[in-house]
C-alpha positions as a LaTeX table, in Angstrom:
\begin{tabular}{lrrr}
\hline
Residue & $x$ (\AA) & $y$ (\AA) & $z$ (\AA) \\
\hline
Met1 & 68.95 & $-68.33$ & 80.82 \\
Ser2 & 69.17 & $-71.75$ & 79.07 \\
Arg3 & 67.18 & $-72.58$ & 75.43 \\
Leu4 & 66.34 & $-76.20$ & 74.33 \\
Trp5 & 66.12 & $-76.66$ & 70.59 \\
Leu6 & 63.98 & $-79.79$ & 70.26 \\
Thr7 & 63.24 & $-81.26$ & 66.22 \\
Gly8 & 62.31 & $-84.72$ & 64.95 \\
Tyr9 & 60.65 & $-86.59$ & 62.53 \\
Arg10 & 57.30 & $-85.73$ & 60.39 \\
Ser11 & 54.48 & $-87.20$ & 61.31 \\
Tyr12 & 54.52 & $-89.08$ & 57.68 \\
Glu13 & 58.13 & $-90.66$ & 58.67 \\
Leu14 & 56.99 & $-91.80$ & 62.03 \\
Gly15 & 53.69 & $-93.16$ & 60.67 \\
Thr16 & 51.57 & $-91.43$ & 63.02 \\
Phe17 & 47.74 & $-90.16$ & 61.81 \\
Gly18 & 45.32 & $-88.68$ & 64.06 \\
Asn19 & 45.49 & $-87.46$ & 67.76 \\
Gln20 & 44.65 & $-90.26$ & 69.30 \\
Asp21 & 47.28 & $-92.81$ & 67.73 \\
Pro22 & 48.96 & $-94.30$ & 70.09 \\
Lys23 & 52.49 & $-94.10$ & 68.32 \\
Leu24 & 51.71 & $-90.07$ & 69.03 \\
Leu25 & 50.04 & $-90.17$ & 73.16 \\
Val26 & 53.79 & $-92.62$ & 73.56 \\
Ile27 & 55.98 & $-89.98$ & 72.16 \\
Lys28 & 54.21 & $-86.97$ & 73.77 \\
Asp29 & 54.56 & $-88.80$ & 76.71 \\
Thr30 & 58.55 & $-89.41$ & 76.17 \\
Leu31 & 58.74 & $-85.68$ & 75.00 \\
Lys32 & 56.55 & $-84.54$ & 78.44 \\
Lys33 & 59.43 & $-86.33$ & 80.52 \\
Leu34 & 62.08 & $-85.51$ & 78.69 \\
Leu35 & 60.90 & $-81.86$ & 78.88 \\
Ile36 & 59.90 & $-82.12$ & 82.66 \\
Gly37 & 63.69 & $-83.01$ & 83.22 \\
Lys38 & 65.19 & $-80.50$ & 81.34 \\
Val39 & 63.30 & $-77.45$ & 82.85 \\
Glu40 & 63.95 & $-79.26$ & 86.32 \\
Asn41 & 67.44 & $-78.46$ & 85.45 \\
Gly42 & 67.19 & $-74.95$ & 84.38 \\
Thr43 & 65.75 & $-75.04$ & 80.77 \\
Asp44 & 63.62 & $-72.07$ & 80.68 \\
Trp45 & 62.99 & $-71.62$ & 76.68 \\
Leu46 & 61.67 & $-74.75$ & 74.71 \\
Ile47 & 62.62 & $-73.17$ & 71.28 \\
Thr48 & 61.33 & $-75.67$ & 68.31 \\
Gly49 & 59.48 & $-75.10$ & 64.38 \\
Gly50 & 56.59 & $-75.53$ & 63.46 \\
Gln51 & 56.60 & $-78.97$ & 60.80 \\
Leu52 & 53.75 & $-81.27$ & 61.26 \\
Gly53 & 55.09 & $-84.47$ & 63.71 \\
Val54 & 58.04 & $-83.88$ & 66.64 \\
Glu55 & 58.17 & $-79.57$ & 66.43 \\
Gln56 & 53.81 & $-79.48$ & 66.71 \\
Trp57 & 54.38 & $-81.93$ & 69.50 \\
Ala58 & 57.11 & $-80.73$ & 71.48 \\
Ala59 & 55.30 & $-77.27$ & 71.21 \\
Glu60 & 51.79 & $-78.43$ & 72.17 \\
Val61 & 53.76 & $-80.32$ & 75.22 \\
Gly62 & 55.49 & $-77.59$ & 75.94 \\
Ile63 & 52.11 & $-75.58$ & 76.35 \\
Glu64 & 50.51 & $-77.84$ & 78.29 \\
Leu65 & 53.51 & $-78.36$ & 80.85 \\
Lys66 & 53.15 & $-74.59$ & 81.51 \\
Ala67 & 50.66 & $-74.97$ & 83.97 \\
Asp68 & 53.19 & $-76.98$ & 86.15 \\
Tyr69 & 56.15 & $-75.07$ & 85.04 \\
Pro70 & 55.05 & $-71.27$ & 84.35 \\
Glu71 & 58.86 & $-70.55$ & 84.08 \\
Leu72 & 58.61 & $-72.63$ & 81.10 \\
Lys73 & 58.28 & $-70.17$ & 77.58 \\
Val74 & 57.75 & $-71.74$ & 74.39 \\
Ala75 & 58.71 & $-70.57$ & 70.80 \\
Val76 & 57.90 & $-71.63$ & 67.61 \\
Met77 & 60.11 & $-70.28$ & 65.07 \\
Thr78 & 59.82 & $-71.42$ & 61.31 \\
Pro79 & 62.53 & $-70.80$ & 58.43 \\
Phe80 & 60.40 & $-68.33$ & 56.45 \\
Ala81 & 57.47 & $-66.47$ & 56.35 \\
Glu82 & 53.78 & $-68.04$ & 55.28 \\
Phe83 & 55.52 & $-71.07$ & 56.29 \\
Gly84 & 52.38 & $-73.51$ & 55.57 \\
Asn85 & 50.61 & $-72.21$ & 53.51 \\
Asn86 & 50.60 & $-75.19$ & 51.17 \\
Trp87 & 49.16 & $-77.48$ & 53.64 \\
Asn88 & 45.76 & $-78.42$ & 53.62 \\
Glu89 & 43.27 & $-76.81$ & 55.89 \\
Ala90 & 42.56 & $-79.01$ & 58.62 \\
Asn91 & 47.46 & $-79.28$ & 59.05 \\
Gln92 & 46.83 & $-75.15$ & 58.77 \\
Ala93 & 44.72 & $-75.42$ & 61.76 \\
Gln94 & 46.13 & $-77.31$ & 63.87 \\
Tyr95 & 49.43 & $-75.16$ & 63.05 \\
Ala96 & 47.40 & $-71.80$ & 64.10 \\
Ala97 & 46.10 & $-73.44$ & 67.06 \\
Val98 & 49.46 & $-74.25$ & 68.40 \\
Thr99 & 51.36 & $-70.72$ & 67.07 \\
Ser100 & 48.02 & $-68.92$ & 68.71 \\
His101 & 49.31 & $-70.78$ & 72.17 \\
Val102 & 52.86 & $-70.00$ & 72.08 \\
Asp103 & 54.93 & $-67.54$ & 74.20 \\
Phe104 & 56.94 & $-66.38$ & 70.85 \\
His105 & 55.94 & $-67.07$ & 67.07 \\
Gln106 & 58.44 & $-66.09$ & 64.20 \\
Ser107 & 59.80 & $-67.10$ & 61.07 \\
Val108 & 63.52 & $-66.64$ & 60.97 \\
Ser109 & 63.22 & $-65.26$ & 57.02 \\
Glu110 & 60.31 & $-62.32$ & 56.04 \\
Gln111 & 60.70 & $-63.70$ & 52.81 \\
Pro112 & 58.48 & $-66.87$ & 51.24 \\
Tyr113 & 60.45 & $-70.04$ & 50.27 \\
His114 & 62.42 & $-69.11$ & 47.58 \\
Gly115 & 65.31 & $-71.94$ & 48.03 \\
Pro116 & 67.37 & $-73.73$ & 50.21 \\
Gln117 & 69.81 & $-71.03$ & 52.07 \\
Gln118 & 66.66 & $-70.30$ & 53.78 \\
Leu119 & 66.71 & $-73.85$ & 55.55 \\
Arg120 & 70.41 & $-73.82$ & 55.95 \\
Asn121 & 70.00 & $-69.93$ & 57.36 \\
Tyr122 & 67.04 & $-71.46$ & 60.05 \\
Gln123 & 69.88 & $-74.02$ & 61.28 \\
Glu124 & 72.08 & $-71.56$ & 61.93 \\
Phe125 & 70.16 & $-69.05$ & 64.12 \\
Met126 & 68.70 & $-72.20$ & 65.89 \\
Leu127 & 72.19 & $-73.30$ & 66.80 \\
Thr128 & 73.27 & $-69.44$ & 67.87 \\
His129 & 69.88 & $-68.98$ & 69.73 \\
Thr130 & 69.99 & $-72.09$ & 71.63 \\
Asp131 & 72.01 & $-74.10$ & 74.47 \\
Glu132 & 71.47 & $-77.19$ & 73.75 \\
Ala133 & 69.19 & $-79.74$ & 71.41 \\
Val134 & 67.01 & $-82.59$ & 71.83 \\
Met135 & 65.86 & $-84.44$ & 68.60 \\
Val136 & 63.88 & $-87.55$ & 68.20 \\
Tyr137 & 65.98 & $-89.59$ & 65.75 \\
Asp138 & 67.76 & $-92.76$ & 64.41 \\
Leu139 & 70.79 & $-92.76$ & 62.67 \\
Glu140 & 69.71 & $-95.87$ & 60.97 \\
Val141 & 66.54 & $-94.28$ & 60.23 \\
Glu142 & 66.52 & $-91.83$ & 57.65 \\
Gly143 & 64.43 & $-88.68$ & 57.45 \\
Lys144 & 63.75 & $-84.98$ & 57.25 \\
Pro145 & 65.85 & $-84.73$ & 60.56 \\
Lys146 & 69.21 & $-85.66$ & 58.81 \\
Tyr147 & 69.77 & $-82.70$ & 57.87 \\
Asp148 & 69.48 & $-80.70$ & 61.13 \\
Tyr149 & 71.76 & $-83.93$ & 62.92 \\
Glu150 & 74.65 & $-82.76$ & 60.19 \\
Ala151 & 74.10 & $-79.39$ & 61.31 \\
Val152 & 74.60 & $-79.91$ & 64.95 \\
Lys153 & 77.20 & $-82.26$ & 64.44 \\
Arg154 & 79.07 & $-79.58$ & 62.13 \\
Tyr155 & 78.09 & $-77.23$ & 64.90 \\
Gln156 & 79.77 & $-79.65$ & 68.16 \\
Glu157 & 83.18 & $-79.68$ & 66.37 \\
Arg158 & 83.65 & $-75.65$ & 67.04 \\
His159 & 81.25 & $-75.12$ & 70.09 \\
Ala160 & 80.27 & $-77.06$ & 73.59 \\
Tyr161 & 76.48 & $-77.74$ & 72.54 \\
Pro162 & 74.71 & $-80.90$ & 73.76 \\
Leu163 & 72.49 & $-82.87$ & 72.13 \\
Thr164 & 69.93 & $-85.58$ & 72.94 \\
Leu165 & 68.85 & $-88.16$ & 70.34 \\
Val166 & 65.54 & $-89.82$ & 71.33 \\
Asp167 & 66.35 & $-93.35$ & 69.23 \\
Met168 & 63.97 & $-95.95$ & 67.82 \\
Asp169 & 65.15 & $-97.94$ & 71.04 \\
Trp170 & 64.23 & $-95.57$ & 73.41 \\
Leu171 & 61.10 & $-94.76$ & 71.96 \\
Glu172 & 60.11 & $-98.80$ & 72.56 \\
Glu173 & 61.01 & $-98.77$ & 76.23 \\
Ser174 & 59.07 & $-95.37$ & 76.46 \\
Ala175 & 56.17 & $-97.35$ & 74.76 \\
Asn176 & 56.76 & $-100.56$ & 77.04 \\
Glu177 & 56.58 & $-98.41$ & 80.37 \\
Tyr178 & 53.35 & $-96.05$ & 79.19 \\
Gln179 & 51.36 & $-99.41$ & 78.32 \\
Glu180 & 52.61 & $-100.82$ & 82.08 \\
Asn181 & 51.39 & $-97.66$ & 83.23 \\
Leu182 & 48.07 & $-98.02$ & 81.34 \\
Asn183 & 47.82 & $-101.92$ & 82.68 \\
Asn184 & 48.57 & $-100.77$ & 85.83 \\
Gly185 & 45.90 & $-97.68$ & 86.34 \\
Ser186 & 48.39 & $-95.20$ & 86.46 \\
Gln187 & 48.80 & $-92.86$ & 83.68 \\
Phe188 & 45.30 & $-91.17$ & 82.79 \\
Glu189 & 44.72 & $-89.37$ & 79.59 \\
\hline
\end{tabular}
């Protein structure tokens, strides 16, 4: 069994709004190609969080890939109970739609949010229950993933734990390739 933790920026950090945002289409295409490569090399669990942005998009892509890769399982793990309850109705509905299609959905803490220790416990759980990580994160463009990145780096001091960073250059190359494919008529959404 090979388990992959996939995390990254929140949607607002990437300036993506709505499901037809061209940036979102590129990000999902990038995640799809990356995940196909991981699955074809043995990854059978995609484990992500429930945050709006890369985590939910990764779960959506993973769910879509199950049609061609039925061996892939998708899990959404959240740091605490009642995760997302303070979001607006549309975001809560999107979260519910994602979690209703995954193979496993659970909170690390059974308690509602009560402090940052729950977030540290979540990071520790993700690190010790996965074999590698992929982060959509650029060291020069700080955001919320900084804390997960720092946790991974600390963990790597004591463990062999591969980390793949999908940075802004990678996304830019993906955007160019995506546009080229659109222009050539080989990409259908």
